[in-house]
C-alpha positions in Angstrom: -68.3 -44.5 44.5 -66.9 -41.6 46.6 -68.5 -39.2 49.2 -68.1 -35.6 48.3 -70.2 -32.9 50.5 -71.6 -35.8 52.2 -73.1 -37.3 49.1 -72.4 -40.5 47.6 -71.2 -39.7 44.2 -69.7 -41.5 40.9 -65.9 -41.6 40.3 -66.5 -39.1 37.4 -68.4 -36.5 39.4 -65.7 -36.6 42.3 -62.9 -36.4 40.1 -64.6 -33.2 38.2 -65.8 -31.7 41.8 -62.2 -31.9 43.4 -60.3 -30.4 40.4 -62.7 -27.9 38.6 -61.1 -25.1 40.3 -57.7 -26.0 39.1 -58.4 -26.9 35.4 -60.2 -25.6 32.5 -63.0 -27.7 31.3 -61.4 -29.1 28.2 -58.3 -30.0 30.2 -60.0 -31.4 32.9 -62.0 -33.7 30.7 -58.5 -34.8 28.8 -57.2 -35.3 32.4 -60.2 -37.6 33.4 -59.8 -39.4 29.9 -56.1 -40.2 30.8 -56.5 -41.1 34.2 -58.8 -44.0 33.1 -56.6 -44.9 30.3 -53.8 -45.3 32.5 -55.6 -46.7 35.4 -57.8 -49.2 33.6 -56.8 -49.0 30.1 -59.9 -47.6 28.7 -60.4 -45.6 25.9 -63.1 -42.7 25.5 -65.9 -45.0 24.4 -65.3 -47.5 26.8 -65.0 -45.1 29.5 -68.3 -43.6 28.5 -69.8 -47.2 28.9 -68.2 -47.8 32.1 -68.8 -44.5 34.0 -71.0 -45.9 36.7 -68.8 -49.2 36.9 -67.4 -49.9 40.6 -63.8 -49.6 41.1 -61.7 -52.1 43.2 -60.4 -50.8 46.6 -56.9 -50.5 44.9 -58.1 -48.7 42.1 -60.2 -46.3 44.2 -57.2 -45.7 46.3 -55.2 -44.8 43.5 -57.7 -42.6 41.9 -58.0 -40.7 45.3 -53.9 -40.4 45.2 -54.1 -39.4 41.3 -56.7 -36.6 42.5 -54.3 -35.3 45.3 -51.5 -35.0 43.0 -53.3 -33.3 40.3 -54.7 -30.9 42.9 -51.0 -30.0 42.9 -50.4 -29.5 39.6 -48.1 -32.6 39.1 -48.2 -33.7 35.4 -50.4 -36.8 34.9 -47.6 -38.7 33.1 -45.4 -38.3 35.9 -47.8 -39.8 38.3 -48.3 -42.8 36.1 -44.7 -42.8 34.7 -46.1 -43.0 31.3 -46.7 -40.6 28.4 -48.1 -41.4 24.4 -46.0 -40.3 22.1 -46.3 -40.9 18.1 -48.6 -44.1 18.8 -46.0 -45.4 21.3 -45.7 -45.7 25.1 -42.7 -44.0 26.9 -41.6 -44.0 30.5 -41.1 -40.7 32.0 -40.4 -39.1 35.5 -39.0 -36.0 36.6 -35.5 -36.4 35.1 -37.0 -35.9 31.5 -39.3 -33.7 29.7 -42.8 -35.0 29.0 -42.9 -35.4 25.0 -45.1 -32.7 23.6 -47.4 -32.9 20.8 -45.6 -30.4 18.5 -42.8 -32.7 18.5 -44.7 -35.6 16.8 -44.8 -33.1 14.0 -40.8 -33.0 13.8 -41.0 -36.9 13.7 -43.6 -36.6 11.0 -41.1 -34.6 9.0 -38.2 -36.7 9.2 -40.2 -39.9 8.2 -41.6 -37.7 5.2 -38.0 -36.9 3.9 -36.4 -40.3 4.3 -35.1 -41.7 1.6 -31.7 -44.0 2.1 -30.3 -42.4 4.9 -28.6 -44.9 7.1 -27.7 -42.9 10.5 -29.4 -40.8 12.5 -28.1 -38.6 15.6 -30.5 -37.1 18.1 -28.7 -34.5 20.3 -30.6 -33.6 23.6 -32.2 -37.2 23.2 -34.3 -37.0 26.8 -36.9 -39.9 26.9 -35.4 -41.0 23.3 -38.7 -40.1 22.0 -37.6 -38.8 18.7 -35.1 -41.6 17.4 -37.3 -44.2 19.0 -40.2 -42.9 17.1 -38.5 -42.6 13.9 -36.6 -46.0 14.4 -40.1 -47.7 15.1 -41.3 -46.7 11.7 -37.9 -47.1 9.8 -36.2 -50.2 11.4 -33.0 -49.8 8.6 -31.9 -46.7 10.3 -29.1 -46.8 12.9 -30.1 -44.6 15.9 -27.9 -42.6 18.2 -28.9 -40.4 21.0 -26.7 -38.1 23.1 -27.5 -36.2 26.2 -25.7 -34.5 29.1 -28.0 -36.4 31.8 -27.1 -39.8 32.9 -30.5 -40.4 34.4 -32.1 -39.2 31.1 -30.0 -41.6 29.2 -31.1 -44.5 31.5 -34.8 -43.7 30.8 -34.1 -43.4 27.0 -32.5 -46.9 27.2 -35.5 -48.2 29.1 -37.8 -46.7 26.5 -35.6 -48.3 23.4 -36.2 -51.6 25.1 -39.9 -51.0 25.8 -40.6 -50.2 22.3 -38.3 -52.8 20.9 -35.9 -50.3 19.1 -32.0 -50.5 19.1 -30.7 -46.9 20.2 -27.0 -46.3 20.9 -26.6 -43.9 23.7 -23.6 -41.3 24.3 -23.2 -39.5 27.6 -21.6 -35.9 26.6 -22.3 -32.2 27.0 -22.7 -31.0 23.6 -21.5 -27.5 24.6 -18.3 -28.7 25.6 -17.4 -30.6 22.3 -15.2 -29.0 19.5 -16.2 -32.0 17.1 -18.4 -34.9 16.8 -15.3 -37.1 16.0 -16.3 -39.3 19.2 -18.9 -40.6 16.7 -17.2 -43.2 14.2 -20.1 -43.3 11.9 -20.8 -41.3 8.8 -24.0 -39.3 9.8 -27.0 -38.6 7.7 -29.3 -37.1 9.9 -29.0 -34.6 13.0 -31.8 -33.8 14.9 -32.4 -31.8 18.0 -34.9 -30.4 20.4 -32.7 -28.5 22.5 -33.3 -26.4 25.7 -34.8 -23.0 24.0 -36.9 -21.1 26.4 -35.3 -18.0 28.0 -35.4 -17.3 31.6 -37.7 -14.3 31.0 -40.3 -16.6 29.5 -40.9 -18.3 33.0 -43.9 -16.0 33.8 -45.8 -17.1 31.1 -45.3 -20.9 31.7 -47.7 -23.0 33.1 -47.3 -23.8 37.0 -46.8 -27.9 36.6 -44.1 -27.3 33.8 -42.0 -24.9 36.0 -42.5 -27.2 39.1 -42.2 -30.9 37.7 -40.1 -30.5 34.4 -36.3 -30.4 34.6 -35.0 -27.0 33.9 -31.9 -28.2 32.5 -33.8 -29.4 29.5 -35.9 -26.3 29.3 -34.2 -23.0 29.9 -31.4 -20.8 28.3 -30.2 -17.5 29.5 -31.7 -14.5 28.1 -28.5 -13.3 26.5 -27.8 -16.4 25.0 -31.1 -18.0 23.4 -29.7 -19.7 20.6 -26.5 -21.2 22.3 -27.6 -24.7 21.3 -28.5 -23.9 17.8 -25.3 -22.4 17.1 -23.2 -25.2 18.8 -25.1 -27.9 17.0 -25.2 -26.2 13.6 -21.5 -25.8 13.8 -20.9 -29.4 14.7 -23.4 -30.6 12.3 -21.9 -29.0 9.5 -18.6 -30.5 10.4 -20.1 -33.9 10.5 -22.9 -34.6 8.1 -22.4 -36.4 5.1 -22.5 -33.9 2.0 -26.5 -33.8 1.4 -27.0 -35.0 4.9 -29.9 -32.9 6.8 -30.4 -31.1 10.0 -33.6 -30.6 12.0 -34.5 -28.4 14.9 -37.5 -27.6 17.0 -37.1 -24.0 17.8 -38.5 -21.3 19.9 -41.4 -19.5 18.0 -39.9 -16.1 19.0 -36.6 -16.9 17.7 -37.7 -18.8 14.3 -36.2 -16.1 11.9 -33.0 -15.8 14.1 -32.4 -19.4 13.9 -33.0 -19.8 10.2 -30.5 -17.0 9.8 -28.0 -18.5 12.2 -28.4 -22.1 10.1 -27.7 -20.4 7.0 -24.8 -18.5 8.2 -23.5 -21.9 9.0 -23.2 -23.1 5.5 -26.4 -24.9 5.2 -28.5 -24.6 2.1 -32.4 -25.2 1.6 -32.9 -23.8 5.0 -36.8 -24.0 5.8 -38.5 -22.6 8.5 -41.7 -24.6 9.1 -44.9 -23.9 11.1 -46.6 -26.3 13.5 -50.1 -27.0 13.4 -50.9 -24.0 15.5 -49.3 -21.7 12.6 -46.1 -21.0 15.0 -42.6 -21.0 13.8 -41.6 -24.3 15.4 -39.0 -26.4 13.2 -35.9 -25.8 11.2 -35.1 -28.3 7.9 -31.7 -27.7 6.4 -29.2 -29.4 4.1 -25.5 -29.7 4.0 
């Protein structure tokens, strides 16, 4: 129990009263559920049943710390160093983006199209959430993850071990490569969710994203919004086997432009696919 306004209140009342000015009611309810999932392992139903259960001293201290950090808009996934994605648990911290729900749809798309492909390369792998989630559902695939950030690659390695998936990691700046000859294998699938938010879009972004997510993984210059797509599509067309597939997650404001860019690189059957919110979000193409 907690004291709020000189009254003894439940942990739920304390949580809501302390944070109700910072978050909309639906988001606050989600944060409350996540807090107790991470803190106690409680699912929604268990949380409702145990809403008045006493917490241990260490749990009370942790809850108080969580509330203070949420009050500063720190992502709850960073507070607990944990994020759920595609039914798996991933370690996260300030060095990687928290996996987004839309990206689960990208994993779905890859899995739906899988036939007899053998090797998948994820460019800008971050947490490793894309190849690890695909690999957890397709254990016969060889998985490669490339990233410019050494700390991110360490996290991807940790997540691969955590989820018992083998992921081969490559430290490279994709923009500095003339080819993907550094990779010996023939590649059947290349996927990337690269930085795609323009600097001008910062003004419409959530404060916690700007303050806590790594800008290296988020932003591109206003005058070069498709710089990563241009380079990756070029390298992918060189490296992919005939019939190999290219998948992108894209900026909703540049969907048509990205689709045309991929067509211009020589790919066929280039599709622009909307996410669950009817926003242009994914590109699928075949060499």
